[in-house]
C-alpha positions as CSV (number, residue, x, y, z in Angstrom):
1,M,67.8,94.3,65.7
2,L,65.6,91.3,65.0
3,F,64.9,90.5,61.3
4,L,62.0,88.3,60.3
5,E,60.2,87.4,57.1
6,L,56.4,87.7,56.9
7,T,55.2,84.2,56.2
8,D,51.5,84.8,56.7
9,E,49.3,87.7,55.9
10,A,50.1,90.7,58.1
11,K,49.8,94.4,57.6
12,V,52.9,96.5,57.7
13,N,52.7,100.3,57.7
14,G,55.1,103.1,58.6
15,G,57.4,103.1,61.6
16,L,59.0,99.7,60.7
17,Q,62.1,99.0,58.7
18,S,61.3,96.6,55.9
19,E,62.7,95.4,52.6
20,P,60.5,94.2,49.7
21,D,61.0,90.7,48.4
22,A,59.6,88.8,45.5
23,S,57.1,87.0,47.6
24,R,57.8,88.1,51.2
25,R,58.8,91.1,53.2
26,T,61.6,91.3,55.7
27,V,60.7,93.4,58.8
28,G,63.3,94.7,61.3
29,F,62.3,95.2,64.9
30,Y,64.4,97.5,67.1
31,V,64.6,96.1,70.6
32,A,65.3,97.8,74.0
33,D,65.4,96.0,77.3
34,A,64.0,98.0,80.2
35,H,65.3,95.9,83.1
36,T,68.8,94.6,83.8
37,H,71.3,94.9,86.7
38,I,74.9,95.6,87.2
39,G,77.2,95.0,90.2
40,K,77.2,92.4,93.0
41,E,74.8,91.5,95.7
42,E,74.6,89.0,98.5
43,V,72.0,86.2,98.2
44,L,71.2,83.0,99.9
45,E,71.6,79.7,98.0
46,Y,70.6,76.5,99.8
47,G,70.9,78.3,103.1
48,R,74.4,79.6,102.5
49,K,75.7,83.0,101.6
50,A,76.5,83.5,97.9
51,Y,76.8,86.4,95.5
52,R,74.9,87.4,92.3
53,E,77.0,89.4,89.8
54,N,76.4,91.0,86.4
55,S,78.1,93.4,84.0
56,P,77.3,95.0,80.7
57,K,79.5,92.4,79.0
58,L,77.6,89.5,80.5
59,T,74.3,91.2,79.6
60,I,75.4,91.5,75.9
61,D,76.6,87.9,76.0
62,F,73.1,86.9,77.2
63,Y,71.5,88.7,74.2
64,Q,73.9,86.8,72.0
65,R,72.7,83.4,73.3
66,L,69.1,84.5,73.3
67,Q,68.8,84.7,69.5
68,F,69.5,81.0,69.1
69,E,66.9,80.0,71.6
70,I,64.3,82.2,69.8
71,I,65.1,80.5,66.5
72,N,64.9,77.0,68.0
73,A,61.6,77.8,69.7
74,M,60.1,79.0,66.5
75,K,61.3,75.9,64.6
76,I,59.3,73.6,66.9
77,N,55.9,74.8,65.6
78,P,56.6,76.9,62.5
79,N,52.9,76.8,61.4
80,G,52.0,78.7,64.6
81,Y,53.9,81.9,63.5
82,C,53.3,84.8,61.1
83,F,57.0,85.3,60.8
84,S,60.1,83.2,60.4
85,P,63.7,84.2,61.3
86,T,65.9,85.5,58.5
87,K,69.6,84.8,57.9
88,P,71.1,86.6,59.7
89,F,68.4,86.8,62.4
90,T,70.1,89.7,64.3
91,K,72.3,92.5,63.2
92,P,73.1,96.0,64.5
93,P,71.5,99.3,63.3
94,T,73.4,100.6,60.2
95,L,75.5,103.3,62.0
96,L,76.5,101.1,64.9
97,D,77.3,98.3,62.5
98,M,79.7,100.6,60.6
99,L,81.2,102.0,63.9
100,F,82.0,98.5,65.2
101,E,83.3,97.3,61.9
102,N,85.7,100.3,61.6
103,T,86.8,100.4,65.3
104,P,89.8,98.4,66.2
105,D,89.2,95.6,68.8
106,A,85.5,96.4,69.0
107,R,83.1,93.4,69.4
108,S,79.7,93.5,67.7
109,I,77.6,90.9,69.3
110,G,74.3,90.4,71.1
111,W,72.1,92.3,68.7
112,T,68.9,90.5,69.8
113,V,68.6,93.6,71.9
114,D,70.0,96.9,70.6
115,Q,69.9,99.0,73.8
116,F,69.3,98.2,77.5
117,V,68.5,99.8,80.8
118,A,70.9,98.9,83.6
119,F,70.8,99.8,87.3
120,P,72.5,98.6,90.4
121,F,71.6,95.5,92.3
122,N,70.9,95.9,96.0
123,D,74.7,96.1,95.9
124,T,77.2,95.0,98.5
125,S,78.8,98.5,98.3
126,A,75.4,100.3,98.4
127,F,75.5,101.0,102.2
128,K,79.1,102.1,102.6
129,T,78.1,105.7,102.0
130,S,75.5,108.1,103.2
131,P,73.3,108.5,101.3
132,S,73.2,104.9,100.1
133,F,74.0,103.7,96.6
134,Q,76.6,106.3,95.7
135,I,79.3,103.8,94.8
136,P,77.1,101.5,92.7
137,N,75.4,104.5,91.0
138,D,78.8,105.8,90.0
139,R,79.8,102.4,88.7
140,V,76.7,102.2,86.5
141,L,77.1,105.8,85.2
142,S,80.7,105.3,84.4
143,R,79.9,102.2,82.3
144,A,77.1,104.1,80.5
145,T,79.5,106.8,79.4
146,V,82.5,104.9,78.1
147,L,82.8,103.1,74.8
148,P,81.5,100.7,73.7
149,Y,78.7,100.6,76.3
150,S,77.7,104.2,75.8
151,L,76.2,103.3,72.5
152,R,73.9,100.7,74.0
153,M,73.4,101.2,77.7
154,F,70.9,103.5,79.5
155,G,72.3,104.1,83.0
156,F,69.5,104.1,85.7
157,V,70.4,104.7,89.4
158,R,69.0,103.8,92.8
159,V,68.3,105.5,96.1
160,D,66.9,104.6,99.4
161,P,63.9,106.9,100.2
162,H,64.7,106.4,103.9
163,D,67.7,108.7,103.4
164,G,65.3,111.6,103.1
165,D,66.7,114.8,101.6
166,K,70.0,113.0,101.1
167,A,68.3,110.6,98.7
168,V,66.9,113.6,96.8
169,Q,70.4,115.2,96.6
170,E,71.9,111.9,95.4
171,L,69.3,111.7,92.6
172,I,70.1,115.3,91.6
173,R,73.8,114.5,91.6
174,C,73.3,111.5,89.4
175,S,71.1,113.5,87.0
176,R,74.0,115.9,86.5
177,Q,76.1,112.9,85.7
178,R,73.7,112.0,82.9
179,A,71.5,109.3,84.6
180,R,68.7,108.3,82.3
181,G,66.2,107.0,85.0
182,L,65.6,105.8,88.5
183,K,64.9,102.3,90.0
184,L,63.1,102.0,93.3
185,H,62.7,98.6,95.1
186,P,60.1,98.7,97.9
187,I,61.0,95.3,99.2
188,S,64.8,95.6,99.3
189,Q,64.7,99.1,100.8
190,K,61.8,98.1,103.1
191,F,59.3,100.8,102.3
192,L,56.6,98.5,101.0
193,N,54.2,99.8,103.6
194,E,55.4,103.4,103.2
195,M,54.6,104.1,99.6
196,H,52.7,107.3,100.4
197,S,55.3,108.7,102.8
198,D,56.8,112.1,102.3
199,N,60.2,110.5,101.7
200,V,59.0,108.4,98.8
201,K,56.9,111.1,97.3
202,K,59.8,113.6,97.4
203,V,62.1,111.2,95.5
204,V,59.5,110.4,92.8
205,A,58.5,114.0,92.4
206,T,62.2,115.0,92.1
207,A,62.7,112.3,89.4
208,A,59.6,113.6,87.6
209,R,60.9,117.2,87.6
210,L,64.3,116.0,86.3
211,G,62.7,114.1,83.4
212,L,63.8,110.7,84.8
213,P,61.4,107.7,84.4
214,V,61.0,105.7,87.6
215,L,60.8,101.9,87.5
216,F,59.4,100.3,90.6
217,D,59.9,96.6,91.5
218,C,56.4,95.4,91.9
219,R,55.3,91.9,92.8
220,Y,51.7,92.3,94.0
221,Q,48.5,93.9,92.8
222,S,48.3,95.8,96.1
223,T,51.7,97.4,95.5
224,A,50.6,98.3,92.0
225,E,47.6,100.1,93.5
226,D,49.9,102.0,95.9
227,I,52.1,103.0,92.9
228,Y,49.0,104.2,91.0
229,R,47.9,106.4,93.9
230,L,51.4,107.7,94.4
231,T,51.4,108.6,90.7
232,Q,48.2,110.6,91.1
233,E,49.7,112.5,94.1
234,V,52.9,113.3,92.3
235,R,51.0,114.5,89.2
236,E,49.0,116.9,91.4
237,E,52.0,118.0,93.4
238,I,54.3,119.0,90.5
239,G,51.4,120.3,88.3
240,S,52.7,118.4,85.3
241,S,52.1,115.1,83.4
242,D,55.5,115.0,81.7
243,F,56.8,112.0,83.7
244,A,56.7,108.2,83.5
245,I,56.2,105.5,86.1
246,I,57.0,101.9,85.1
247,I,55.6,99.0,87.1
248,G,58.2,96.3,87.1
249,H,57.1,92.8,86.3
250,S,53.7,94.3,85.5
251,G,52.7,93.5,89.1
252,M,53.1,89.8,88.6
253,E,49.5,88.8,89.7
254,Y,48.4,88.6,86.0
255,S,45.0,87.0,86.6
256,K,43.6,89.9,88.6
257,D,41.5,92.2,86.6
258,E,42.0,95.1,89.0
259,L,45.7,95.2,88.2
260,Y,45.1,96.2,84.6
261,E,42.9,99.2,85.6
262,F,46.1,100.9,86.8
263,F,47.7,100.8,83.3
264,K,45.0,103.1,82.1
265,D,46.7,105.9,83.9
266,P,48.6,108.0,81.2
267,N,51.8,108.1,83.2
268,I,52.0,104.3,84.1
269,Y,53.6,101.6,82.0
270,A,53.7,97.8,82.4
271,E,57.2,96.2,82.2
272,T,57.2,92.6,81.1
273,S,60.0,90.8,82.9
274,G,58.6,87.7,84.6
275,V,55.7,87.4,82.2
276,R,56.3,83.8,80.9
277,A,54.8,80.5,79.8
278,Y,50.9,80.6,80.0
279,D,51.1,84.0,81.7
280,V,52.1,85.6,78.3
281,P,48.8,85.1,76.5
282,L,46.8,85.8,79.7
283,F,48.7,89.1,80.2
284,F,47.9,90.3,76.6
285,K,44.3,89.2,76.7
286,K,43.8,91.1,80.0
287,M,45.7,94.2,78.7
288,K,43.6,94.2,75.4
289,S,40.3,93.9,77.3
290,H,41.0,96.5,80.0
291,V,43.3,99.1,78.5
292,P,42.1,101.0,75.3
293,N,45.6,101.9,74.1
294,W,47.1,98.6,75.4
295,S,50.2,98.3,73.1
296,S,51.3,101.9,74.0
297,K,51.5,101.0,77.7
298,I,53.8,97.9,77.6
299,V,57.6,98.0,77.7
300,F,59.8,94.9,77.2
301,G,62.1,93.8,79.9
302,T,64.1,90.7,80.8
303,D,65.4,91.3,84.4
304,Y,68.6,89.6,83.5
305,N,70.2,87.9,85.5
306,Y,67.3,87.2,87.9
307,F,65.4,85.8,84.9
308,S,67.2,84.3,81.9
309,I,66.7,82.8,78.5
310,P,63.5,80.8,79.0
311,Q,61.4,83.8,80.2
312,A,62.7,86.1,77.5
313,T,62.1,83.5,74.8
314,D,58.5,82.8,75.9
315,F,57.6,86.5,75.7
316,L,59.4,87.4,72.5
317,T,58.3,84.4,70.5
318,Y,54.6,85.0,71.4
319,L,54.7,88.4,69.7
320,F,55.4,86.6,66.4
321,T,52.6,84.0,66.6
322,K,49.3,83.8,64.8
323,E,47.6,83.7,68.2
324,F,49.0,87.2,69.0
325,R,47.7,88.4,65.6
326,D,44.3,86.7,65.6
327,Q,43.3,86.6,69.2
328,I,44.9,89.8,70.5
329,G,44.7,91.7,67.3
330,G,48.4,92.5,67.4
331,T,50.1,94.1,64.4
332,P,53.8,94.6,63.6
333,Q,53.4,98.2,64.7
334,D,52.2,96.9,68.1
335,I,55.2,94.7,68.3
336,Q,57.6,97.5,67.6
337,R,55.9,99.8,70.3
338,I,56.3,97.0,72.9
339,L,59.8,96.0,72.0
340,A,61.3,99.6,72.0
341,G,59.0,102.5,70.9
342,N,57.3,102.9,74.3
343,L,60.5,102.7,76.4
344,L,62.5,105.0,74.1
345,S,59.7,107.6,74.1
346,I,60.1,108.1,77.9
347,I,63.9,108.1,78.2
348,K,65.2,111.5,77.4
349,P,68.1,111.7,74.9
350,F,71.5,111.7,76.4
351,I,73.1,115.0,77.5
352,V,70.6,117.4,75.9
353,S,69.8,119.3,79.1
354,P,72.5,121.6,80.6
355,I,74.1,121.0,84.0
356,E,72.6,123.3,86.6
357,G,74.4,126.6,86.4
358,G,75.9,125.8,83.0
359,K,74.9,127.2,79.6
360,T,72.4,125.5,77.4
361,P,74.3,123.7,74.6
362,K,73.7,125.6,71.4
363,N,75.9,123.6,69.0
364,G,73.3,121.0,68.1
365,K,72.1,120.8,64.5
366,L,69.5,118.9,62.6
367,Y,70.8,117.4,59.4
368,R,68.0,116.3,57.1
369,V,69.6,113.7,54.8
370,G,67.8,112.6,51.6
371,Y,67.4,108.8,51.3
372,E,69.6,108.7,48.2
373,H,72.5,110.3,50.1
374,A,72.0,108.8,53.6
375,D,74.3,105.8,53.1
376,A,77.2,108.1,52.0
377,F,76.6,110.3,55.0
378,L,76.5,107.4,57.5
379,K,79.6,105.8,55.9
380,N,81.7,108.9,56.2
381,L,80.3,109.8,59.7
382,S,81.1,106.3,61.0
383,Q,84.6,106.2,59.4
384,R,85.6,109.6,60.9
385,T,84.1,108.7,64.3
386,S,85.8,105.3,64.3
387,S,89.1,107.0,63.5
388,L,88.7,109.3,66.5
389,I,87.7,106.3,68.7
390,G,90.7,104.4,67.6
391,G,92.9,107.4,68.3
392,K,91.4,107.7,71.8
393,K,90.3,111.2,70.9
394,L,86.7,110.7,72.1
395,T,85.6,110.0,75.7
396,Y,82.2,108.8,74.7
397,V,79.7,108.5,71.8
398,T,76.0,108.0,72.5
399,Y,73.2,107.1,70.2
400,D,69.5,107.8,70.5
401,V,67.1,106.8,67.7
402,L,64.2,109.1,66.7
403,L,60.6,108.1,66.9
404,S,57.5,108.9,65.0
405,S,54.2,109.8,66.6
406,D,53.0,106.2,66.2
407,F,56.0,104.9,68.2
408,G,57.8,103.7,65.1
409,V,61.6,103.4,65.4
410,D,63.9,104.4,62.6
411,S,67.5,103.5,63.6
412,E,68.9,105.6,60.8
413,S,67.3,108.7,62.2
414,F,69.1,109.5,65.4
415,V,70.8,111.8,67.8
416,I,74.5,111.2,68.6
417,N,76.7,113.0,71.0
418,L,80.5,113.1,70.5
419,S,82.6,114.5,73.3
420,R,86.3,114.9,73.9
421,E,85.7,116.1,77.4
422,K,84.7,114.4,80.6
423,V,81.0,113.7,81.0
424,T,80.7,116.4,83.7
425,A,81.5,119.1,81.2
426,S,78.7,121.7,81.0
427,Q,78.6,121.6,77.2
428,V,78.9,118.8,74.7
429,N,81.3,119.0,71.7
430,E,78.9,117.9,69.1
431,V,75.2,116.9,68.8
432,I,74.2,115.6,65.5
433,V,70.6,114.7,64.5
434,V,70.2,112.8,61.3
435,A,66.7,112.4,60.0
436,K,66.8,110.0,57.0
437,R,63.2,109.6,56.2
438,K,61.6,112.7,54.8
439,D,58.1,112.0,56.1
440,E,59.3,111.1,59.7
441,A,61.6,114.1,59.8
442,G,58.8,116.4,58.8
443,E,56.4,114.8,61.3
444,Y,59.1,115.1,64.0
445,L,59.6,118.8,63.3
446,N,55.9,119.5,63.2
447,V,55.5,117.8,66.6
448,C,58.3,119.9,68.1
449,N,57.6,123.2,66.6
450,V,53.8,123.4,66.4
451,T,52.5,122.0,69.7
452,G,53.3,124.5,72.4
453,K,52.8,122.3,75.4
454,L,53.0,119.0,73.4
455,L,49.4,118.2,74.3
456,Q,48.2,118.0,77.8
457,V,47.9,114.5,79.0
458,E,44.9,115.5,81.2
459,E,43.0,116.2,78.0
460,D,43.6,112.6,76.8
461,Y,42.8,110.9,80.2
462,K,39.1,110.4,80.1
463,E,37.4,107.2,81.0
464,G,36.9,105.1,77.9
465,T,38.8,107.4,75.6
466,P,42.1,106.2,74.2
467,Q,45.1,108.5,74.4
468,K,46.2,110.1,71.2
469,T,49.2,108.3,69.7
470,I,51.6,111.2,70.0
471,L,55.0,110.5,71.5
472,N,54.1,108.8,74.7
473,N,54.6,111.2,77.6
474,K,56.3,113.7,75.3
475,L,59.6,114.0,77.2
476,Y,61.7,112.9,74.2
477,T,60.3,115.4,71.8
478,K,60.1,118.3,74.3
479,L,63.8,118.0,75.1
480,I,65.0,117.8,71.5
481,H,62.8,120.8,70.6
482,E,64.1,123.0,73.5
483,I,67.8,122.1,73.3
484,I,69.0,120.5,70.1
485,F,67.1,121.9,67.2
486,S,67.2,125.6,68.2
487,G,66.3,126.5,64.6
488,N,69.6,125.2,63.5
489,Q,68.7,123.0,60.6
490,E,70.5,122.0,57.4
491,K,69.4,119.9,54.5
492,I,72.0,117.8,52.7
493,K,71.1,118.1,49.0
494,T,74.0,116.4,47.2
495,R,76.2,113.3,47.6
496,E,79.2,115.6,47.7
497,E,77.8,117.4,50.8
498,A,77.0,114.0,52.4
499,E,80.6,112.8,51.9
500,K,82.3,116.0,53.1
501,L,80.0,117.0,55.9
502,P,81.2,114.5,58.6
503,K,84.8,115.7,58.2
504,V,83.6,119.3,58.7
505,L,81.5,118.4,61.7
506,I,84.4,116.6,63.5
507,P,87.7,118.3,62.4
């Protein structure tokens, strides 16, 4: 998480983690990166064959370096910012901090970004199988379901639509292995002129039915228009609006007004990797002028290691400037939506849906922990979990934060999954939901239990009418309502209960 002090007048409301100070307020921003790669691909450098490689470890190392560049950039013109970095500038969310502290040989670094999406390159092993990408997909999913990366990494997969029904089956197979989303690359897989083909539509419609967001690489306004029309076709075909399409690099042609019309679509989001230097203020000015609910349609991404520190620094530091506040009208709540809230709202929580043919997990429970007892609960939960990790008695632990309807992120209200079995098991061992803040827990339950269909997106999608600020695209809330809560709620009333409960949960 990024922690900054407010050094100029700025309004801070709910959905942000902050601490009062005598003269200033410290605000914590949770950060999630929508665009990174894993694996190895062949490239040309100076006319010769070379290889581009990346791993979760290298990505986290990149985040570690990034924090120092952000601090240095903000020091150059401190009067241009509403915020200043605190000491420390970055630190993990409370539970993860405790887990890493109590787990032998665990490294706790790179907390400029808390969680990140990772998917295969156009990998050298991608075409050794039929359908394509099975080997790199398995590599990504295996990394996303082992410690320590399972706490931070969202595993997205890739397919080649030219594989037809085999591509659809590969996507279904990966979904059963707990994929969190899909990446499609029209240029690498050579379907740039086939965006409306049956093969592409089948793949995207399958992802939508499976609850997997789809991130398209997109470098032209014309490609963004194709994605927009494809989104409309898929929405009509599946008869549902509970899916998300992410336009990678936000289409890149940032000066074109027509590009921003596509982001009005309720299912389409703009991903920011590649938005850099003078393109950053241009991008925000265009989004603000064309898209009524502009800050709810942007997801932060770095595209590491195609892009690196300069691009990420340009984008992140702009969010903290007086220019973003005064000319764009950006608030700390807008910043939090862009940095994590929007992305987390469209990635379904890990392992909450049953494997096809398996039984729906019923052992989930919501624990509503009063603020005065939350620290004791988190401490004991982390100590017991760390003990099991150290004893190699857990195969994975995953962590998904809860969101409020205004896209606020509270890292101390979360879903964690603890399993002693292989990830292919049809039931999880434990699902724990901790809702620390009473108001957000109540709001979350109301959203889940009262709204039958969680609002129809079509009702919101009217020309000139902003969408309601309910959990964007509703996938996250819907899945938790249907699978985890199941009426199985418990309120922790005393410190004694908070201290004993984790040992009962994980015997």
